[in-house]
MDAnalysis code that builds the backbone (N, CA, C; Angstrom):
import MDAnalysis as mda
import numpy as np

u = mda.Universe.empty(711, n_residues=237, atom_resindex=np.repeat(np.arange(237), 3), trajectory=True)
u.add_TopologyAttr("name", ["N", "CA", "C"] * 237)
u.add_TopologyAttr("resid", np.arange(1, 238))
u.add_TopologyAttr("resname", ["MET", "ASN", "ARG", "GLN", "LEU", "PRO", "GLN", "ARG", "LEU", "ALA", "LEU", "THR", "VAL", "LEU", "THR", "LEU", "ALA", "GLY", "ALA", "ALA", "SER", "VAL", "SER", "ALA", "ALA", "ASP", "LEU", "MET", "ALA", "VAL", "TYR", "ASP", "LEU", "ALA", "ARG", "ALA", "SER", "ASP", "PRO", "GLN", "LEU", "ALA", "ALA", "ALA", "GLU", "ALA", "ARG", "GLN", "HIS", "SER", "ALA", "ALA", "MET", "GLY", "VAL", "PRO", "LEU", "SER", "ARG", "ALA", "ALA", "LEU", "LEU", "PRO", "GLN", "ILE", "SER", "GLY", "SER", "TYR", "ASP", "LYS", "SER", "ASN", "ALA", "ASP", "VAL", "ASP", "GLY", "ILE", "ILE", "ARG", "ASN", "PRO", "VAL", "THR", "ASN", "LEU", "ASP", "GLY", "PRO", "PHE", "ALA", "SER", "SER", "SER", "ARG", "ASP", "LYS", "ASN", "LEU", "VAL", "PHE", "SER", "ALA", "GLN", "GLN", "SER", "ILE", "TYR", "LYS", "HIS", "SER", "ASN", "TYR", "LEU", "THR", "LEU", "LYS", "ALA", "ALA", "ARG", "ALA", "GLN", "LYS", "ALA", "ARG", "GLY", "ILE", "SER", "ASP", "TYR", "ASP", "ALA", "ALA", "LEU", "ASP", "ASN", "LEU", "PHE", "LEU", "ARG", "VAL", "ALA", "GLU", "ALA", "TYR", "PHE", "GLY", "VAL", "LEU", "THR", "ALA", "GLN", "THR", "ASN", "LEU", "ALA", "SER", "ALA", "GLU", "ALA", "GLU", "GLU", "LYS", "ALA", "VAL", "GLY", "ARG", "GLN", "LEU", "GLU", "GLN", "ALA", "GLN", "GLN", "ARG", "PHE", "GLU", "VAL", "GLY", "LEU", "THR", "ALA", "ILE", "THR", "ASP", "VAL", "HIS", "GLU", "ALA", "GLN", "ALA", "ARG", "PHE", "ASP", "SER", "ALA", "ARG", "ALA", "SER", "SER", "ILE", "GLN", "SER", "ARG", "ASN", "ALA", "LEU", "ASP", "ASP", "ALA", "PHE", "GLU", "ALA", "LEU", "ALA", "GLU", "LEU", "THR", "GLY", "LYS", "PRO", "ILE", "ASP", "HIS", "VAL", "GLN", "SER", "VAL", "ARG", "ALA", "GLU", "LEU", "PRO", "LEU", "ALA"])
u.atoms.positions = np.array([
    [-7.166, -0.671, -4.650],
    [-7.587, 0.796, -5.173],
    [-9.182, 0.954, -4.627],
    [-9.307, 2.135, -3.874],
    [-10.484, 2.272, -3.635],
    [-11.189, 2.649, -4.440],
    [-12.421, 2.176, -4.866],
    [-13.294, 2.500, -5.926],
    [-14.409, 2.990, -5.535],
    [-14.829, 3.263, -4.526],
    [-15.954, 3.905, -3.809],
    [-15.807, 5.179, -3.995],
    [-16.982, 6.037, -4.082],
    [-16.984, 7.579, -4.329],
    [-17.484, 8.360, -3.230],
    [-16.812, 9.379, -2.959],
    [-17.562, 10.117, -1.721],
    [-19.082, 10.470, -2.231],
    [-19.960, 10.640, -1.356],
    [-21.369, 10.749, -1.612],
    [-21.790, 11.690, -2.417],
    [-20.964, 12.980, -2.008],
    [-21.264, 14.177, -2.768],
    [-20.930, 14.179, -4.436],
    [-19.924, 13.337, -4.519],
    [-19.360, 13.158, -6.058],
    [-20.481, 12.297, -6.775],
    [-20.845, 11.089, -5.803],
    [-21.884, 10.206, -6.586],
    [-23.206, 10.939, -6.905],
    [-23.657, 11.633, -5.956],
    [-24.600, 12.893, -6.342],
    [-24.627, 13.574, -7.427],
    [-23.357, 14.156, -7.808],
    [-23.066, 15.046, -8.933],
    [-23.057, 14.275, -10.332],
    [-22.678, 12.915, -10.114],
    [-22.401, 12.107, -11.168],
    [-24.060, 11.834, -11.632],
    [-24.909, 11.379, -10.689],
    [-26.056, 11.043, -10.815],
    [-26.760, 12.290, -11.553],
    [-26.645, 13.668, -11.346],
    [-27.030, 14.915, -11.665],
    [-26.490, 15.148, -13.431],
    [-25.389, 14.704, -13.636],
    [-24.937, 14.697, -14.877],
    [-25.690, 13.577, -15.656],
    [-25.943, 12.194, -15.016],
    [-26.365, 11.205, -15.767],
    [-27.820, 11.595, -16.170],
    [-28.464, 12.470, -15.654],
    [-30.062, 12.612, -15.547],
    [-30.761, 11.324, -15.679],
    [-31.514, 11.082, -16.828],
    [-32.391, 10.103, -16.795],
    [-31.577, 8.690, -17.636],
    [-30.199, 8.989, -17.810],
    [-29.700, 7.668, -18.714],
    [-29.547, 6.778, -17.627],
    [-29.234, 5.688, -18.134],
    [-29.015, 4.441, -17.406],
    [-27.481, 4.010, -17.681],
    [-26.575, 4.380, -16.691],
    [-25.047, 4.019, -16.872],
    [-24.629, 2.932, -16.199],
    [-23.514, 2.414, -16.749],
    [-22.678, 1.250, -16.034],
    [-21.508, 1.822, -15.134],
    [-21.754, 1.800, -13.929],
    [-20.883, 2.427, -12.921],
    [-19.307, 1.387, -13.278],
    [-19.551, 0.292, -13.638],
    [-18.127, -0.341, -13.851],
    [-17.288, 0.338, -14.965],
    [-18.131, 0.505, -16.118],
    [-17.363, 1.378, -16.874],
    [-16.746, 2.616, -16.650],
    [-17.401, 3.636, -15.856],
    [-17.152, 4.829, -15.770],
    [-15.983, 4.850, -14.566],
    [-16.095, 3.809, -13.863],
    [-14.973, 3.723, -12.790],
    [-13.670, 3.068, -13.551],
    [-13.871, 2.310, -14.560],
    [-12.736, 1.621, -15.384],
    [-11.896, 2.835, -15.939],
    [-12.713, 3.728, -16.393],
    [-12.097, 5.044, -16.895],
    [-11.568, 5.965, -15.974],
    [-12.264, 5.853, -14.851],
    [-11.835, 7.016, -13.909],
    [-10.321, 6.128, -13.231],
    [-10.005, 4.880, -13.275],
    [-8.923, 4.148, -12.918],
    [-7.660, 4.411, -13.803],
    [-8.284, 4.471, -15.116],
    [-7.156, 4.850, -16.115],
    [-6.571, 6.447, -16.110],
    [-7.633, 7.246, -15.770],
    [-7.126, 8.544, -15.596],
    [-6.482, 8.891, -14.281],
    [-6.623, 8.170, -13.053],
    [-5.893, 8.166, -12.057],
    [-4.481, 7.777, -12.263],
    [-4.333, 6.642, -13.189],
    [-3.027, 6.229, -13.289],
    [-2.114, 7.154, -14.392],
    [-2.887, 8.144, -15.170],
    [-1.914, 8.978, -15.802],
    [-2.104, 10.625, -15.936],
    [-3.191, 10.911, -14.928],
    [-3.255, 12.507, -14.794],
    [-2.153, 12.952, -14.115],
    [-1.343, 14.088, -15.119],
    [-0.316, 14.819, -14.286],
    [-0.808, 15.613, -13.373],
    [-1.963, 16.328, -12.943],
    [-2.270, 16.841, -11.742],
    [-2.386, 16.211, -10.506],
    [-2.953, 14.896, -10.726],
    [-3.025, 14.129, -9.308],
    [-1.827, 13.431, -8.922],
    [-0.674, 13.516, -10.191],
    [0.444, 13.012, -9.695],
    [1.125, 13.815, -9.008],
    [1.123, 15.161, -9.480],
    [1.717, 16.391, -8.652],
    [1.165, 16.596, -7.391],
    [-0.192, 16.569, -7.156],
    [-0.768, 16.545, -5.993],
    [-0.316, 15.395, -5.070],
    [-0.017, 13.943, -5.564],
    [0.484, 12.770, -4.674],
    [1.691, 13.078, -4.483],
    [2.581, 13.932, -5.194],
    [4.354, 13.847, -4.862],
    [4.189, 15.132, -3.835],
    [3.243, 16.343, -3.798],
    [3.743, 17.226, -2.676],
    [2.910, 16.665, -1.122],
    [2.132, 15.778, -1.552],
    [1.436, 15.043, -0.101],
    [2.658, 14.382, 0.522],
    [3.306, 13.456, -0.521],
    [4.336, 12.592, 0.006],
    [5.316, 13.415, 0.717],
    [5.994, 14.645, 0.156],
    [6.832, 15.526, 0.493],
    [6.357, 16.243, 1.891],
    [5.337, 16.422, 1.585],
    [4.933, 17.297, 3.088],
    [4.468, 16.093, 4.470],
    [4.325, 14.981, 3.973],
    [4.164, 13.731, 5.306],
    [5.626, 13.548, 5.531],
    [6.685, 13.806, 4.981],
    [7.993, 13.611, 5.190],
    [8.280, 14.307, 6.335],
    [7.902, 15.648, 6.282],
    [8.478, 16.737, 7.238],
    [7.830, 16.274, 8.687],
    [7.255, 15.388, 8.973],
    [6.766, 15.298, 10.527],
    [7.674, 14.149, 11.297],
    [8.387, 13.276, 10.526],
    [9.123, 12.522, 10.952],
    [10.556, 13.252, 11.281],
    [10.761, 13.864, 10.335],
    [12.286, 15.006, 10.630],
    [11.835, 15.857, 11.593],
    [10.846, 16.617, 11.975],
    [10.618, 17.519, 12.783],
    [10.716, 16.827, 14.151],
    [9.895, 15.977, 14.336],
    [9.694, 15.164, 15.578],
    [11.265, 14.414, 16.131],
    [11.834, 14.510, 15.067],
    [13.165, 13.643, 15.375],
    [14.062, 14.518, 16.262],
    [13.952, 16.019, 15.911],
    [14.451, 17.130, 16.890],
    [14.145, 16.967, 18.176],
    [13.006, 16.445, 18.511],
    [12.739, 16.393, 19.914],
    [13.269, 15.149, 20.741],
    [13.732, 14.015, 19.960],
    [14.219, 12.963, 20.851],
    [15.716, 13.126, 20.854],
    [16.133, 12.080, 21.753],
    [17.831, 12.145, 22.326],
    [18.526, 12.168, 21.126],
    [19.604, 12.871, 20.998],
    [20.610, 12.637, 19.622],
    [21.625, 11.696, 20.436],
    [21.564, 10.601, 19.626],
    [22.626, 9.392, 19.965],
    [23.879, 9.654, 19.135],
    [25.115, 9.547, 19.851],
    [26.252, 9.353, 18.860],
    [27.089, 8.501, 19.405],
    [27.685, 7.777, 18.539],
    [28.860, 6.593, 19.195],
    [30.059, 6.847, 18.390],
    [31.118, 6.191, 18.804],
    [32.424, 6.227, 18.165],
    [33.074, 4.784, 18.724],
    [33.911, 4.282, 17.811],
    [34.597, 3.016, 18.075],
    [35.767, 3.081, 17.563],
    [36.773, 2.629, 18.355],
    [38.062, 2.777, 18.488],
    [38.796, 1.383, 18.741],
    [40.024, 1.026, 17.678],
    [40.348, 0.043, 17.803],
    [42.025, 0.163, 17.636],
    [43.029, -0.212, 18.516],
    [44.277, -0.350, 18.251],
    [45.171, -1.518, 18.532],
    [45.856, -1.779, 17.572],
    [46.966, -3.017, 17.928],
    [48.217, -2.516, 17.934],
    [49.025, -3.288, 19.041],
    [50.789, -2.729, 18.996],
    [51.269, -4.142, 19.209],
    [52.514, -4.161, 18.255],
    [53.274, -5.457, 18.193],
    [54.813, -4.886, 18.650],
    [55.653, -5.474, 19.524],
    [56.801, -5.045, 19.967],
    [57.872, -6.363, 19.945],
    [58.804, -6.293, 19.474],
    [60.000, -7.336, 19.439],
    [61.559, -6.448, 19.378],
    [62.256, -7.541, 20.148],
    [63.481, -7.075, 19.996],
    [64.503, -7.976, 21.081],
    [65.767, -7.374, 21.586],
    [66.745, -8.108, 22.180],
    [66.626, -7.434, 23.620],
    [66.438, -8.592, 24.717],
    [66.598, -8.128, 25.991],
    [67.461, -8.870, 26.737],
    [68.131, -8.213, 27.761],
    [69.042, -9.133, 28.508],
    [68.493, -9.783, 29.910],
    [68.696, -11.194, 30.055],
    [67.733, -11.679, 31.258],
    [68.646, -11.763, 32.644],
    [68.082, -10.764, 33.710],
    [69.159, -10.522, 34.691],
    [69.401, -11.691, 35.427],
    [68.936, -12.654, 35.384],
    [69.201, -13.570, 36.000],
    [70.570, -14.385, 35.387],
    [70.191, -14.696, 33.981],
    [71.640, -15.333, 33.385],
    [72.585, -14.536, 33.007],
    [72.146, -13.339, 32.826],
    [72.837, -12.174, 32.398],
    [73.131, -12.316, 30.744],
    [72.340, -13.117, 29.895],
    [72.243, -13.367, 28.583],
    [71.231, -12.472, 28.078],
    [71.568, -12.309, 26.889],
    [70.658, -11.758, 25.685],
    [69.875, -12.784, 25.341],
    [68.759, -12.452, 24.891],
    [67.754, -13.143, 24.148],
    [66.524, -12.209, 23.830],
    [65.805, -12.953, 22.412],
    [64.745, -12.123, 21.871],
    [63.541, -12.059, 22.721],
    [62.850, -10.997, 22.738],
    [61.398, -10.941, 23.370],
    [60.354, -10.409, 22.319],
    [59.281, -10.581, 22.605],
    [58.064, -10.172, 21.997],
    [56.913, -9.854, 22.578],
    [56.060, -8.680, 22.286],
    [54.747, -8.604, 23.303],
    [54.012, -8.002, 21.995],
    [52.518, -8.065, 22.749],
    [51.656, -7.277, 21.889],
    [50.281, -6.932, 22.292],
    [49.743, -5.847, 22.283],
    [48.445, -5.337, 22.872],
    [47.529, -5.199, 21.891],
    [45.991, -5.227, 22.101],
    [44.896, -5.056, 21.507],
    [44.202, -4.408, 22.182],
    [43.890, -3.281, 21.941],
    [42.976, -2.213, 22.518],
    [41.391, -1.805, 21.706],
    [40.110, -1.912, 22.373],
    [39.018, -1.460, 21.752],
    [38.283, -0.810, 22.677],
    [37.765, 0.392, 22.037],
    [37.107, 1.168, 23.030],
    [35.548, 1.698, 22.158],
    [34.669, 1.383, 22.892],
    [33.317, 1.890, 22.294],
    [32.379, 2.610, 23.233],
    [32.354, 3.769, 22.468],
    [31.856, 5.076, 23.222],
    [30.512, 5.453, 22.891],
    [29.393, 5.697, 23.431],
    [28.264, 6.112, 23.061],
    [27.875, 7.335, 24.189],
    [27.076, 8.141, 23.595],
    [26.674, 9.399, 24.103],
    [25.224, 10.026, 23.740],
    [24.622, 10.329, 24.558],
    [23.090, 10.952, 24.241],
    [22.954, 12.187, 24.521],
    [22.365, 13.226, 23.839],
    [22.103, 14.545, 24.309],
    [20.642, 15.072, 24.080],
    [19.800, 15.693, 24.803],
    [18.394, 15.993, 24.569],
    [18.172, 17.282, 25.129],
    [17.419, 18.143, 24.615],
    [17.320, 19.493, 25.053],
    [16.146, 19.304, 25.824],
    [16.095, 20.085, 27.312],
    [14.880, 19.685, 27.908],
    [13.799, 20.437, 27.362],
    [13.935, 21.418, 26.958],
    [12.675, 22.320, 26.214],
    [13.161, 23.079, 25.322],
    [12.880, 23.221, 23.821],
    [13.293, 24.219, 23.021],
    [11.979, 24.385, 22.011],
    [11.091, 25.828, 22.427],
    [10.073, 26.167, 21.677],
    [10.052, 25.912, 20.104],
    [11.242, 26.179, 19.654],
    [11.072, 26.169, 18.370],
    [11.093, 25.018, 17.673],
    [11.415, 23.933, 18.502],
    [11.208, 22.392, 17.738],
    [9.712, 22.105, 17.891],
    [8.943, 22.767, 18.870],
    [7.647, 22.394, 18.762],
    [6.698, 22.825, 17.929],
    [7.397, 24.250, 17.608],
    [6.934, 25.046, 16.722],
    [6.974, 24.395, 15.368],
    [8.039, 23.978, 15.081],
    [8.619, 23.320, 13.653],
    [7.495, 21.734, 13.590],
    [7.563, 21.097, 14.669],
    [6.868, 20.154, 14.518],
    [5.084, 20.266, 14.234],
    [4.557, 21.604, 14.635],
    [3.311, 21.839, 14.850],
    [3.167, 22.080, 13.332],
    [4.101, 23.041, 12.773],
    [3.945, 23.372, 11.304],
    [3.923, 22.324, 10.482],
    [4.984, 21.186, 10.433],
    [4.873, 20.010, 9.931],
    [3.612, 19.351, 9.551],
    [3.077, 19.020, 10.707],
    [1.744, 18.342, 10.835],
    [0.780, 19.242, 10.200],
    [0.579, 20.514, 10.333],
    [-0.330, 20.981, 9.564],
    [-0.038, 21.007, 7.916],
    [1.099, 20.921, 7.531],
    [1.633, 20.839, 6.049],
    [1.282, 19.549, 5.762],
    [1.316, 18.587, 6.528],
    [0.936, 17.079, 5.877],
    [-0.637, 17.213, 6.033],
    [-1.229, 17.906, 6.785],
    [-2.831, 17.947, 6.716],
    [-3.016, 18.605, 5.617],
    [-2.608, 19.676, 5.069],
    [-2.900, 20.249, 3.666],
    [-2.638, 19.367, 2.650],
    [-1.341, 18.476, 2.732],
    [-1.315, 17.779, 1.759],
    [-2.069, 16.760, 1.452],
    [-2.648, 16.082, 2.133],
    [-3.715, 15.262, 2.305],
    [-4.904, 15.827, 2.011],
    [-5.277, 16.962, 2.288],
    [-6.558, 17.629, 1.952],
    [-6.478, 18.005, 0.391],
    [-5.160, 18.462, -0.136],
    [-5.231, 19.135, -1.558],
    [-5.130, 17.826, -2.407],
    [-4.857, 16.566, -1.879],
    [-4.651, 15.210, -2.541],
    [-6.001, 14.661, -2.875],
    [-6.909, 15.148, -1.851],
    [-8.255, 14.346, -1.989],
    [-9.226, 15.419, -2.646],
    [-8.826, 16.795, -2.672],
    [-9.403, 17.525, -3.761],
    [-9.295, 17.448, -5.270],
    [-7.589, 16.945, -5.091],
    [-7.607, 16.484, -6.618],
    [-8.157, 15.363, -7.244],
    [-8.304, 14.253, -6.234],
    [-9.172, 13.155, -6.830],
    [-10.696, 13.808, -7.023],
    [-11.360, 14.450, -6.091],
    [-12.666, 14.952, -6.509],
    [-12.786, 15.398, -7.762],
    [-11.573, 16.425, -8.010],
    [-11.442, 17.303, -9.555],
    [-11.246, 16.065, -10.535],
    [-10.655, 15.390, -10.448],
    [-10.177, 14.492, -11.594],
    [-11.557, 13.671, -11.931],
    [-12.126, 13.103, -10.740],
    [-13.662, 12.265, -11.019],
    [-14.391, 13.213, -11.878],
    [-14.519, 14.612, -11.388],
    [-15.779, 15.408, -11.790],
    [-15.269, 15.418, -13.358],
    [-13.891, 15.705, -13.685],
    [-13.498, 16.065, -15.241],
    [-13.713, 14.609, -15.863],
    [-13.464, 13.754, -15.377],
    [-13.720, 12.192, -16.117],
    [-15.349, 12.058, -16.345],
    [-16.263, 12.227, -15.366],
    [-17.559, 12.217, -15.411],
    [-17.825, 12.972, -16.482],
    [-17.528, 14.601, -16.424],
    [-18.014, 15.471, -17.681],
    [-17.516, 14.695, -18.888],
    [-16.610, 14.321, -18.861],
    [-15.989, 13.829, -20.441],
    [-16.844, 12.819, -20.960],
    [-17.118, 11.652, -19.892],
    [-17.736, 10.517, -19.989],
    [-19.010, 10.868, -20.311],
    [-19.659, 11.685, -19.997],
    [-21.080, 12.014, -20.110],
    [-21.251, 12.945, -21.405],
    [-20.101, 13.560, -21.427],
    [-20.040, 14.521, -22.823],
    [-20.195, 13.408, -24.174],
    [-19.698, 12.294, -23.772],
    [-19.386, 11.097, -25.109],
    [-20.837, 10.551, -25.003],
    [-21.350, 10.261, -23.967],
    [-22.931, 9.817, -23.826],
    [-23.938, 10.640, -24.730],
    [-23.771, 11.957, -24.446],
    [-24.501, 13.087, -25.189],
    [-24.421, 12.907, -26.464],
    [-23.354, 13.110, -27.141],
    [-22.674, 13.023, -28.101],
    [-23.138, 11.804, -29.151],
    [-23.213, 10.895, -28.247],
    [-23.680, 9.733, -28.906],
    [-25.289, 9.489, -29.470],
    [-25.945, 10.175, -28.274],
    [-27.287, 10.407, -28.289],
    [-27.608, 11.463, -29.345],
    [-26.689, 12.422, -29.435],
    [-27.170, 13.417, -30.857],
    [-26.913, 12.793, -31.883],
    [-26.023, 12.031, -31.929],
    [-25.520, 11.535, -33.255],
    [-26.680, 10.625, -33.824],
    [-27.104, 9.651, -33.047],
    [-28.170, 8.807, -32.964],
    [-29.616, 9.595, -33.643],
    [-29.600, 10.455, -33.141],
    [-31.152, 11.629, -33.449],
    [-30.710, 12.013, -34.516],
    [-29.459, 12.452, -35.032],
    [-29.121, 12.971, -36.168],
    [-29.437, 12.294, -37.580],
    [-28.696, 10.909, -37.124],
    [-28.652, 9.928, -38.226],
    [-29.971, 9.335, -38.508],
    [-30.879, 9.156, -37.553],
    [-32.200, 8.805, -37.736],
    [-33.213, 9.942, -38.372],
    [-32.997, 11.377, -38.110],
    [-33.703, 12.306, -38.844],
    [-32.938, 12.187, -40.269],
    [-31.871, 12.183, -40.425],
    [-31.242, 12.155, -41.825],
    [-32.119, 11.053, -42.569],
    [-32.031, 9.996, -41.887],
    [-32.604, 8.516, -42.696],
    [-34.048, 9.199, -43.101],
    [-35.141, 9.901, -42.121],
    [-36.435, 9.921, -42.462],
    [-36.395, 10.851, -43.163],
    [-35.622, 11.893, -43.369],
    [-35.775, 13.060, -44.446],
    [-35.345, 12.540, -45.735],
    [-34.575, 11.561, -45.850],
    [-34.038, 10.803, -46.914],
    [-34.978, 10.248, -47.697],
    [-36.053, 9.591, -46.744],
    [-37.227, 9.179, -47.383],
    [-38.180, 10.060, -48.052],
    [-38.389, 11.059, -47.294],
    [-39.342, 12.129, -47.501],
    [-38.786, 12.513, -48.881],
    [-37.338, 13.052, -49.298],
    [-36.910, 13.122, -50.432],
    [-37.074, 12.111, -51.748],
    [-37.005, 10.957, -51.170],
    [-37.389, 9.994, -52.244],
    [-38.718, 9.864, -52.615],
    [-39.659, 10.013, -51.693],
    [-40.974, 10.205, -51.919],
    [-41.555, 11.661, -53.013],
    [-40.712, 12.549, -52.735],
    [-40.892, 13.967, -53.328],
    [-40.643, 13.367, -55.020],
    [-39.205, 12.998, -55.082],
    [-38.764, 12.578, -56.455],
    [-39.638, 11.652, -57.034],
    [-40.202, 10.672, -56.249],
    [-41.125, 10.063, -57.233],
    [-42.314, 10.502, -57.536],
    [-43.087, 11.274, -56.658],
    [-44.283, 11.950, -56.760],
    [-43.896, 12.793, -58.025],
    [-42.915, 13.673, -58.190],
    [-42.362, 14.519, -59.041],
    [-42.270, 13.772, -60.386],
    [-41.909, 12.654, -60.538],
    [-41.933, 12.041, -61.786],
    [-42.853, 11.546, -62.315],
    [-43.920, 11.474, -61.384],
    [-45.271, 10.920, -62.129],
    [-46.304, 12.231, -62.016],
    [-45.654, 13.127, -61.972],
    [-46.541, 14.396, -62.035],
    [-47.297, 14.598, -61.031],
    [-47.424, 14.094, -59.924],
    [-48.127, 14.436, -58.718],
    [-47.605, 15.633, -57.807],
    [-46.339, 16.105, -57.895],
    [-45.903, 17.177, -57.053],
    [-45.220, 18.269, -58.001],
    [-45.232, 19.530, -57.407],
    [-44.214, 20.428, -58.162],
    [-42.519, 20.281, -57.952],
    [-41.761, 20.594, -58.834],
    [-40.471, 20.694, -58.576],
    [-39.913, 21.472, -57.401],
    [-40.986, 22.137, -57.044],
    [-40.159, 23.207, -55.721],
    [-40.199, 22.036, -54.589],
    [-41.408, 21.136, -54.650],
    [-41.309, 20.240, -53.582],
    [-40.255, 19.359, -53.272],
    [-39.756, 19.069, -54.266],
    [-38.375, 18.094, -54.311],
    [-37.124, 19.011, -53.806],
    [-37.341, 20.178, -54.470],
    [-36.001, 21.294, -54.192],
    [-35.991, 21.415, -52.461],
    [-37.519, 21.583, -52.098],
    [-37.335, 21.949, -50.302],
    [-37.169, 20.799, -49.553],
    [-37.547, 19.476, -50.516],
    [-37.108, 18.120, -49.776],
    [-35.421, 17.817, -49.697],
    [-34.977, 18.378, -50.868],
    [-33.424, 18.329, -50.976],
    [-32.783, 18.995, -49.811],
    [-33.323, 20.154, -49.886],
    [-32.703, 21.266, -48.860],
    [-33.041, 20.710, -47.483],
    [-34.145, 19.941, -47.108],
    [-34.049, 19.460, -45.517],
    [-33.126, 18.399, -45.769],
    [-32.928, 17.515, -46.697],
    [-31.840, 16.384, -46.583],
    [-30.651, 16.949, -46.266],
    [-30.195, 18.002, -46.978],
    [-28.919, 18.316, -47.130],
    [-28.268, 18.721, -45.526],
    [-29.691, 19.425, -45.109],
    [-29.119, 20.065, -43.782],
    [-29.451, 19.073, -42.491],
    [-30.200, 17.586, -42.935],
    [-30.093, 16.752, -42.105],
    [-28.732, 16.121, -42.137],
    [-28.102, 16.076, -43.435],
    [-27.002, 15.365, -43.324],
    [-25.604, 16.246, -42.739],
    [-25.961, 17.621, -42.884],
    [-24.913, 18.198, -42.321],
    [-24.977, 18.342, -40.798],
    [-26.415, 18.252, -40.327],
    [-26.222, 17.868, -38.810],
    [-25.816, 16.681, -38.475],
    [-25.877, 15.338, -39.288],
    [-25.179, 14.363, -38.757],
    [-23.544, 14.390, -39.046],
    [-23.025, 15.041, -39.952],
    [-21.519, 15.091, -39.908],
    [-21.411, 15.861, -38.492],
    [-21.865, 16.787, -38.305],
    [-21.552, 17.529, -37.354],
    [-21.621, 17.050, -36.027],
    [-22.759, 16.139, -35.809],
    [-22.754, 15.453, -34.509],
    [-21.622, 14.374, -34.869],
    [-21.413, 13.778, -35.707],
    [-20.207, 12.628, -35.847],
    [-18.931, 13.465, -35.393],
    [-18.755, 14.341, -35.949],
    [-17.428, 15.277, -35.356],
    [-17.416, 15.462, -34.031],
    [-18.846, 15.880, -33.502],
    [-18.830, 16.167, -31.985],
    [-18.472, 14.985, -31.063],
    [-18.870, 13.859, -31.469],
    [-18.479, 12.529, -30.898],
    [-16.884, 12.148, -30.786],
    [-16.463, 12.444, -32.072],
    [-15.062, 12.116, -32.047],
    [-14.360, 13.248, -31.302],
    [-14.697, 14.414, -31.185],
    [-14.097, 15.553, -30.206],
    [-14.142, 15.092, -28.738],
    [-15.311, 14.233, -28.366],
    [-15.735, 13.950, -27.140],
    [-15.105, 12.737, -26.686],
    [-14.586, 11.819, -27.415],
    [-13.687, 10.746, -27.078],
    [-12.338, 11.460, -27.191],
    [-12.151, 12.106, -28.112],
    [-10.778, 12.776, -27.910],
    [-10.058, 13.120, -26.558],
    [-11.640, 14.195, -25.947],
    [-11.336, 14.635, -24.745],
    [-11.078, 13.594, -23.733],
    [-11.775, 12.623, -23.770],
    [-11.844, 11.297, -22.470],
    [-10.577, 10.894, -22.684],
    [-9.747, 10.577, -23.896],
    [-8.506, 9.590, -24.161],
    [-7.489, 10.875, -23.534],
    [-7.759, 12.110, -23.808],
    [-6.508, 13.035, -22.932],
    [-6.547, 12.811, -21.515],
    [-7.549, 12.297, -21.035],
    [-7.609, 12.231, -19.417],
    [-7.305, 11.012, -18.847],
    [-7.482, 9.700, -19.812],
    [-6.876, 8.285, -19.665],
    [-5.643, 7.971, -20.309],
    [-5.195, 8.826, -21.152],
    [-3.914, 8.505, -21.754],
    [-3.943, 7.430, -22.755],
    [-5.058, 6.813, -23.036],
    [-5.265, 6.080, -23.894],
    [-6.831, 5.933, -24.760],
    [-6.739, 5.591, -26.049],
    [-7.881, 5.875, -26.911],
    [-9.316, 4.973, -26.226],
    [-10.226, 5.946, -26.182],
    [-11.369, 5.288, -25.891],
    [-12.517, 5.297, -27.105],
    [-12.860, 4.137, -27.616],
    [-13.926, 4.116, -28.998],
    [-15.069, 3.694, -28.282],
    [-15.433, 3.148, -27.106],
    [-16.766, 2.746, -26.720],
    [-17.091, 3.107, -25.133],
    [-18.228, 3.598, -25.030],
    [-18.557, 3.518, -23.688],
    [-20.215, 3.221, -23.690],
    [-20.385, 2.870, -22.308],
    [-21.920, 2.173, -22.346],
    [-22.686, 3.480, -21.426],
    [-23.955, 3.080, -21.186],
    [-24.719, 3.923, -20.285],
    [-24.531, 3.389, -18.592],
    [-24.880, 4.685, -18.230],
    [-24.661, 4.505, -16.649],
    [-25.755, 4.257, -15.887],
    [-26.029, 3.253, -14.929],
    [-27.109, 3.027, -14.048],
    [-26.932, 3.901, -12.819],
    [-27.929, 4.307, -12.213],
    [-27.846, 5.192, -11.291],
    [-27.562, 4.317, -9.772],
    [-26.641, 3.511, -9.831],
    [-25.988, 2.659, -8.972],
    [-24.723, 2.929, -8.849],
    [-24.367, 3.961, -8.053],
    [-22.745, 4.412, -8.005],
    [-22.281, 3.917, -6.419],
    [-21.424, 3.018, -6.302],
    [-20.912, 2.919, -4.861],
    [-20.673, 4.123, -4.081],
    [-21.313, 4.245, -2.812],
    [-21.033, 5.422, -1.949],
    [-20.080, 5.369, -0.822],
    [-18.940, 6.185, -0.610],
    [-18.421, 5.912, 0.656],
    [-18.790, 6.215, 2.024],
])
């Protein structure tokens, strides 16, 4: 399997990655899984194969049409015959074996419609190849978008959890200051509100990460629970 990327796709991936550092092997492993299970790519491959079959069939009409036949016959005869010399009757037997093998070839000197059919078949084959290449490009872009969607969701979750932890410490400090009379209850309520908001953000980010992994699994046909960052070093075709 060719694991190199067309240059335009590699540049697109680097754009999606931004400043992130991604492992190309991990991304390509996900891409390989998607290639094996994506129904759109499978349909494009089937169409390409069907289109390619038209060329040899069309070319055959331009070649000599050869036909052949084989015939075999056996004949066995026996009976009584009179010997003209002795004037006596006696038995006789004879047999014959015939084999005939015949070949014939026919070819049109020129039939314009046959050449037009071959030309159309070649054009259809070229379209099949082009459509399949486009399907490969499209699949890689879908995989890359889903892959970087997971990376983005992971970053967002890490940031949200860090914020929740920091706000949680602020809430603890506000409660401690209130207990010793150094702050008003309103400060505690405000800190609690910020903490509740931060926790809600963490939950939302965690759900978004689950959705991102699910989207990736839909492309690969297998559950994915971990991806790594991507280096800006992708194999160019």
